[in-house]
matplotlib code that plots the C-alpha trace (Angstrom):
import matplotlib.pyplot as plt

x = [-52.2, -49.7, -47.1, -49.6, -49.9, -46.1, -46.0, -48.7, -47.0, -43.7, -45.3, -47.0, -43.7, -42.0, -44.8, -44.6, -40.8, -40.8, -42.5, -40.2, -37.1, -38.4, -39.3, -35.8, -34.1, -36.6, -36.5, -39.1, -38.2, -39.4, -41.5, -39.5, -40.4, -42.0, -40.4, -42.7, -44.2, -42.0, -38.9, -40.1, -42.5, -41.4, -44.1, -45.6, -46.7, -47.6, -46.9, -43.7, -40.2, -39.2, -35.8, -35.1, -31.7, -30.1, -26.7, -25.1, -24.5, -21.3, -19.7, -19.6, -21.1, -21.4, -24.1, -26.9, -25.1, -24.4, -28.1, -29.1, -26.7, -28.0, -31.6, -30.9, -29.1, -32.1, -34.4, -32.3, -32.5, -36.3, -35.7, -35.7, -34.2, -36.5, -34.6, -36.8, -36.2, -35.1, -32.5, -28.8, -28.1, -30.6, -29.2, -25.6, -26.5, -28.2, -25.1, -23.0, -20.9, -22.3, -20.1, -21.2, -19.7, -22.9, -25.1, -22.7, -22.7, -26.5, -26.9, -24.4, -26.2, -29.4, -27.7, -25.8, -28.6, -31.6, -33.3, -36.7, -36.8, -38.3, -37.7, -40.9, -39.8, -36.8, -36.4, -33.6, -32.9, -29.8, -28.0, -29.4, -30.6, -33.2, -34.5, -37.3, -37.2, -39.6, -39.7, -42.7, -42.5, -44.0, -41.8, -38.8, -39.8, -40.3, -36.9, -35.2, -36.8, -35.7, -32.2, -32.0, -33.2, -30.6, -27.9, -29.1, -29.2, -25.6, -24.5, -26.2, -24.4, -21.1, -21.8, -22.8, -19.6, -17.6, -18.8, -17.6, -14.1, -14.2, -14.8, -11.9, -9.8, -9.2, -9.3, -8.3, -10.8, -13.6, -13.0, -12.6, -16.0, -17.7, -16.2, -17.3, -20.8, -20.7, -19.3, -22.1, -24.7, -23.3, -25.7, -28.6, -27.2, -29.8, -32.6, -33.6, -31.6, -32.9, -31.3, -33.0, -31.1, -31.4, -29.5, -27.0, -25.7, -28.0, -27.3, -30.4, -29.1, -26.0, -25.2, -24.9, -22.5, -20.3, -20.3, -19.1, -16.3, -15.2, -15.3, -13.2, -10.6, -10.5, -9.7, -6.2, -3.7, 0.1, 1.9, 3.7, 7.5, 10.0, 12.6, 12.2, 14.0, 16.8, 17.6, 20.9, 21.3, 22.9, 23.4, 24.1, 21.3, 18.9, 17.6, 13.8, 11.9, 9.9, 6.6, 3.9, 0.2, -2.6, -6.3, -8.3, -8.5, -4.7, -4.6, -1.7, -2.9, -1.7, -0.9, -2.6, -1.5, -0.8, 0.1, 3.0, 3.8, 6.4, 5.2, 8.7, 9.7, 13.4, 12.7, 11.8, 10.1, 8.5, 4.8, 3.5, 4.1, 2.3, 2.2, 3.5, 2.0, 3.3, 1.7, 5.1, 5.2, 8.4, 8.9, 11.6, 13.6, 15.2, 16.9, 17.2, 18.5, 20.0, 17.4, 17.7, 14.1, 11.4, 9.5, 6.2, 5.1, 1.4, 0.1, -3.2, -5.1, -4.4, -7.9, -7.3, -4.5, -6.6, -9.3, -6.8, -8.4, -11.9, -13.0, -16.4, -14.9, -12.1, -14.7, -16.8, -13.8, -14.0, -17.5, -16.9, -14.4, -17.4, -19.1, -16.2, -13.6, -10.6, -7.5, -4.1, -1.9, 1.2, 4.6, 7.7, 11.4, 14.2, 16.5, 19.8, 23.2, 26.0, 28.2, 31.9, 34.7, 38.2, 41.4, 44.6, 48.1, 50.9, 54.5, 57.8, 60.6, 58.5, 57.9, 54.7, 54.8, 52.3, 50.6, 47.1, 47.6, 46.1, 43.3, 42.1, 42.2, 40.2, 37.6, 37.1, 36.5, 33.9, 32.0, 28.8, 25.0, 25.0, 27.8, 28.5, 31.8, 31.6, 34.3, 33.5, 33.9, 30.9, 28.7, 29.9, 28.4, 31.9, 35.5, 38.1, 41.7, 44.7, 48.2, 50.9, 54.7, 57.8, 60.9, 64.2, 63.8, 66.2, 67.5, 68.4, 72.1, 72.8, 71.4, 73.3, 76.6, 76.2, 74.2, 74.2, 70.4, 68.2, 65.0, 62.1, 58.9, 55.5, 53.2, 49.6, 47.5, 43.7, 41.1, 37.3, 36.0, 32.6, 31.2, 32.6, 36.0, 36.6, 35.6, 37.6, 35.3, 37.9, 41.6, 43.9, 47.4, 48.8, 52.4, 54.8, 54.8, 58.3, 60.2, 63.7, 65.9, 69.4, 68.5, 66.0, 63.7, 63.6, 62.9, 60.1, 58.4, 58.7, 56.9, 53.8, 53.8, 54.4, 52.3, 51.3, 50.0, 46.6, 45.8, 46.8, 45.1, 41.9, 41.7, 42.2, 39.5, 37.1, 37.1, 36.9, 34.0, 32.2, 31.9, 29.9, 27.8, 26.7, 25.5]
y = [98.8, 98.7, 97.2, 94.4, 93.5, 93.1, 90.8, 88.6, 88.2, 87.3, 84.6, 83.1, 82.9, 81.2, 78.7, 77.8, 77.1, 74.9, 71.7, 71.7, 71.7, 68.9, 66.7, 67.1, 65.5, 62.9, 59.2, 56.6, 53.9, 50.3, 48.6, 46.0, 42.4, 40.8, 37.6, 34.6, 32.9, 29.8, 31.8, 32.6, 29.7, 26.2, 24.4, 21.2, 18.7, 15.2, 13.9, 15.8, 16.1, 19.8, 21.3, 25.0, 26.6, 30.0, 31.5, 34.9, 36.7, 38.0, 34.6, 35.4, 33.9, 30.4, 31.5, 29.8, 26.5, 26.9, 27.6, 24.5, 22.3, 23.6, 23.0, 19.4, 18.7, 20.1, 17.9, 14.8, 15.5, 14.9, 11.4, 8.9, 5.5, 3.0, 0.2, -2.9, -5.8, -7.8, -5.3, -6.0, -2.9, -3.9, -7.4, -6.2, -3.7, -6.5, -8.6, -5.9, -5.6, -2.3, 0.4, 4.0, 3.8, 2.1, 5.0, 7.5, 5.4, 5.1, 8.9, 9.6, 7.3, 9.2, 12.6, 11.4, 9.5, 11.9, 12.1, 13.3, 16.5, 19.7, 23.4, 25.0, 28.6, 30.9, 34.3, 36.8, 40.2, 42.4, 40.1, 36.5, 34.0, 31.4, 28.2, 25.8, 22.2, 19.3, 15.6, 13.3, 10.8, 7.9, 8.6, 8.6, 5.2, 3.8, 5.1, 3.7, 0.3, 0.1, 1.1, -1.3, -4.2, -3.3, -3.4, -6.7, -8.1, -6.9, -8.4, -11.7, -11.8, -11.3, -14.1, -16.5, -15.6, -16.2, -19.8, -20.3, -19.0, -21.3, -24.4, -23.2, -23.1, -19.4, -18.5, -14.9, -14.0, -15.8, -14.0, -10.7, -11.0, -11.8, -8.8, -6.7, -8.0, -6.9, -3.5, -2.7, -3.6, -1.4, 1.6, -0.8, -2.3, -0.3, -2.3, -5.9, -7.5, -10.7, -12.6, -15.0, -18.2, -19.4, -16.3, -16.0, -19.5, -20.6, -17.5, -15.9, -12.7, -10.6, -12.8, -15.9, -13.8, -12.7, -16.2, -17.5, -14.9, -15.8, -19.5, -18.9, -16.9, -19.6, -22.3, -20.9, -23.0, -23.2, -26.3, -27.9, -27.6, -30.4, -27.9, -24.6, -21.8, -20.1, -16.4, -14.9, -11.5, -8.5, -9.8, -7.5, -9.2, -12.0, -14.7, -14.5, -16.9, -19.2, -20.9, -22.7, -21.8, -24.0, -24.3, -26.9, -29.0, -29.1, -26.7, -24.2, -20.6, -18.9, -15.2, -14.0, -10.8, -10.9, -8.5, -9.6, -8.5, -9.7, -10.5, -9.7, -6.0, -6.9, -8.3, -6.0, -7.4, -6.0, -5.6, -6.9, -10.0, -12.4, -16.1, -17.2, -19.7, -22.6, -21.2, -20.1, -16.9, -15.1, -13.0, -10.4, -9.9, -6.5, -6.7, -9.1, -8.2, -10.9, -13.4, -17.0, -18.2, -19.1, -16.1, -16.0, -14.0, -13.2, -13.5, -11.8, -11.6, -8.2, -7.6, -4.0, -5.0, -7.8, -5.3, -3.2, -0.1, -1.2, 1.7, 0.2, -3.0, -1.3, 0.9, -2.2, -3.8, -1.4, -2.5, -6.1, -6.4, -5.7, -8.9, -11.4, -12.6, -14.4, -15.5, -14.6, -17.5, -18.1, -19.1, -19.5, -19.1, -19.8, -16.9, -18.2, -16.7, -17.0, -20.1, -19.4, -21.9, -20.4, -22.2, -20.6, -21.7, -19.8, -20.5, -18.9, -19.4, -22.2, -24.1, -24.2, -22.0, -24.0, -20.8, -19.6, -15.9, -14.9, -17.5, -16.0, -12.5, -13.5, -15.3, -12.2, -10.1, -12.5, -13.7, -11.7, -11.6, -12.2, -14.8, -18.0, -19.9, -23.7, -26.3, -28.4, -26.9, -28.9, -27.0, -23.6, -21.1, -19.6, -20.6, -18.1, -19.2, -17.5, -18.6, -16.7, -17.1, -15.1, -14.8, -12.8, -9.3, -8.1, -5.4, -8.0, -8.4, -4.7, -4.6, -7.8, -6.4, -3.1, -3.9, -7.7, -7.6, -9.7, -8.4, -10.7, -9.8, -11.4, -12.0, -13.1, -14.4, -14.2, -16.0, -16.2, -19.4, -20.8, -23.5, -26.3, -24.7, -24.7, -21.2, -18.3, -15.3, -12.8, -12.7, -10.2, -10.0, -8.4, -7.3, -4.6, -6.2, -6.7, -8.1, -7.7, -10.1, -11.5, -14.3, -15.0, -17.2, -14.6, -11.9, -13.9, -14.5, -10.8, -10.0, -11.8, -9.5, -6.3, -3.3, -2.8, -6.4, -5.9, -2.7, -4.1, -7.4, -5.7, -3.6, -6.6, -8.6, -5.6, -5.7, -9.5, -9.5, -7.0, -9.8, -11.9, -9.2, -5.7, -3.4]
z = [-11.7, -14.4, -12.1, -11.2, -14.8, -15.1, -12.1, -13.4, -16.8, -15.0, -12.9, -15.9, -17.8, -14.8, -14.5, -18.2, -18.0, -14.9, -16.3, -19.3, -17.1, -14.9, -17.9, -19.4, -16.3, -15.1, -16.3, -15.5, -12.9, -13.7, -11.1, -9.0, -9.8, -6.8, -5.5, -6.1, -3.1, -3.4, -2.6, 0.9, 1.5, 0.4, -1.6, -0.2, -2.8, -1.8, -5.4, -6.2, -4.8, -4.5, -4.9, -4.5, -4.7, -5.1, -5.7, -5.3, -8.5, -7.1, -7.9, -11.6, -14.6, -13.1, -10.6, -12.6, -12.5, -8.8, -8.1, -10.1, -8.3, -4.9, -6.1, -7.1, -3.8, -2.0, -4.2, -3.4, 0.3, 0.1, -1.4, 1.5, 1.3, 3.1, 4.8, 5.0, 7.3, 4.3, 3.1, 3.0, 5.1, 7.8, 8.1, 8.3, 11.0, 13.1, 12.6, 14.2, 11.0, 9.9, 8.6, 8.1, 4.6, 3.5, 4.5, 2.8, -0.4, -0.5, -0.1, -2.8, -5.2, -4.7, -5.3, -8.4, -10.2, -10.2, -13.6, -14.9, -12.9, -14.5, -14.0, -12.6, -12.2, -11.7, -10.1, -9.8, -8.3, -8.2, -5.8, -6.1, -8.6, -7.6, -9.3, -8.5, -9.7, -9.0, -9.7, -9.9, -7.0, -9.0, -12.0, -9.7, -8.3, -11.7, -12.9, -9.8, -10.2, -13.9, -13.0, -10.1, -12.3, -15.0, -12.3, -10.9, -14.5, -15.1, -11.8, -12.7, -16.0, -14.3, -11.8, -14.6, -16.5, -13.3, -13.1, -16.7, -15.7, -12.7, -14.9, -17.1, -13.9, -14.2, -10.5, -10.8, -13.6, -11.8, -8.5, -10.3, -12.0, -8.6, -7.0, -10.0, -9.5, -5.9, -6.9, -9.3, -6.6, -3.8, -4.6, -3.6, -0.4, 1.5, -0.3, -0.8, -3.7, -5.2, -8.1, -10.5, -9.6, -13.2, -14.3, -11.4, -11.3, -8.4, -6.2, -4.7, -3.0, -2.1, 0.9, -1.4, -3.5, -0.6, 0.9, -2.5, -2.6, 0.9, 0.1, -3.0, -1.1, 1.7, -0.9, -1.2, 0.7, 1.2, -0.1, 2.8, 2.4, 3.3, 4.5, 6.2, 4.3, 6.2, 6.5, 7.7, 9.3, 7.7, 4.2, 1.2, -0.7, -0.2, -2.5, -2.5, -0.3, -2.5, -1.5, -3.5, -3.3, -4.5, -4.4, -2.5, -5.6, -5.8, -8.8, -8.6, -7.8, -11.0, -11.5, -8.3, -6.5, -2.8, 0.1, 2.2, 5.8, 8.3, 11.8, 13.1, 13.0, 12.6, 9.1, 6.2, 3.1, -0.1, 0.7, -2.7, -4.7, -7.1, -7.9, -11.3, -13.7, -11.5, -8.3, -6.9, -4.8, -4.1, -1.0, -1.5, 1.7, 2.2, 5.5, 8.5, 11.9, 14.3, 15.5, 16.4, 15.9, 13.4, 11.9, 10.0, 7.0, 6.3, 2.7, 2.0, -1.3, -2.9, -4.2, -5.1, -7.4, -8.8, -9.8, -11.8, -13.3, -12.6, -10.5, -9.6, -8.5, -6.5, -4.7, -3.9, -2.2, 0.7, 1.4, 0.6, 3.4, 5.8, 4.6, 4.3, 6.8, 5.5, 7.5, 6.2, 4.9, 7.0, 5.7, 7.8, 7.6, 10.1, 11.0, 12.3, 13.0, 10.5, 11.2, 10.8, 11.1, 11.7, 10.7, 11.9, 11.3, 13.1, 12.1, 12.9, 10.3, 8.8, 12.1, 14.0, 17.1, 19.1, 20.0, 19.1, 19.5, 16.1, 16.3, 19.6, 18.2, 15.1, 17.2, 19.3, 16.1, 14.7, 17.7, 18.2, 17.9, 14.2, 14.0, 15.9, 15.7, 15.0, 15.4, 12.3, 8.8, 7.5, 9.9, 8.7, 6.3, 5.8, 6.5, 7.5, 7.0, 8.5, 7.4, 9.3, 9.0, 9.7, 7.6, 7.8, 6.4, 3.7, 6.2, 8.8, 7.6, 7.9, 11.4, 12.3, 11.1, 12.8, 15.9, 16.2, 15.8, 13.6, 11.9, 11.0, 9.1, 9.8, 6.8, 7.4, 4.5, 5.1, 3.0, 3.2, 1.6, 0.9, 3.2, 1.1, 1.2, -2.5, -3.6, -2.4, -1.8, -0.6, 0.3, 1.7, 3.3, 6.5, 6.3, 7.5, 10.9, 12.3, 15.3, 16.5, 18.4, 19.0, 16.6, 13.9, 16.0, 18.8, 16.2, 14.6, 18.0, 18.8, 15.6, 16.9, 19.8, 17.8, 18.8, 15.1, 14.7, 16.3, 14.5, 11.1, 11.6, 12.9, 9.8, 7.5, 9.4, 9.2, 5.4, 5.3, 7.7, 5.5, 2.9, 5.4, 7.0, 5.9, 8.7]

ax = plt.figure().add_subplot(projection="3d")
ax.plot(x, y, z, "-o")
ax.set_aspect("equal")
plt.show()
């Protein structure tokens, strides 16, 4: 009995200690926030556009901005662009001139111009952050209509100002404003765009504007030249080819940028140029390979350069090219071979030899695809003169006394002259060519047949020819 009492007391003590130990180590666990219904089931509201987005928290502190961006992109995907039968986009499609850039631009404009949206709710757990935005459909339409009208008004003002520039004969500024007007309208090419003719210089829609731009570009013409400009192959440098451009009203096309291209691959030109205040345009030629024909260069309006730093206008140029068609202006030049006239005088001890040994050798070195030889100096671009003569060498007496042999030296003076023969462009001399013989006349003639002559003359002619052609 006594033992039973001890056991009962021990059990009671153990029971009293157990709850205190458990309370010391246990902490309450908060109840998990339940995800709202819109996270798993997308809301459907006939009067609101809905945008829901989420981001992983593992991306760092920017996860909230990432979720918002995704939600707004989702919201924008609900906004549809209705293309009516009167829209610019629809008409261009039916004219088989449609380019997918239009669709991309319209979609981007919707994504970038959303306003008036409100945050409905947000939710987060350990791994993700969710946001829910909505936009009233009628409010969106009202905002869009106001923005569109503001853009049309801006375009109309630019068009009106372009006509003022046109009256002041400022072609470039007038064209630039019209392209700017088209550029600001590009976000609305998927919709009907109507101008107030009284505000837009009589224009009613975008097609009137693009037709006006095309007509303006087509008014540029090339002034007929009396003489075709000439190009020679393999020149060290080229004087620019100069042409005159004017408008249909005979006014010089002033300070207008152009793109240049050669229709012949053997001719390289700078790809950009511009007219000056007199309407002159210069084409910078870099290289010309041998040709014997007329060649054409294409001049196209450089609208990108015209727009300068105007990003809206420059972006609109890409789409504008889908609406307008302009032919390149053509200018010509005549590529001909270089005409060379050779004058060769060959003497032996001051007397003409009657031979043409040197002349034949020189002709062989100059005749080729890039050079043609002419008989008349007035037909030549360059004149090559060769004056050759022999004389007794100072060592001749020693050889004569000891070996009964005469020594003659041949000296050839070479000159490259301009076509009129007055200006000397280059001159050189060939010497150290000798001939031996029983007498001076024989020694001089043998100098003309010396084995060294061809090598030395070829070297001298190489450097002289380099003044005519540069390979």
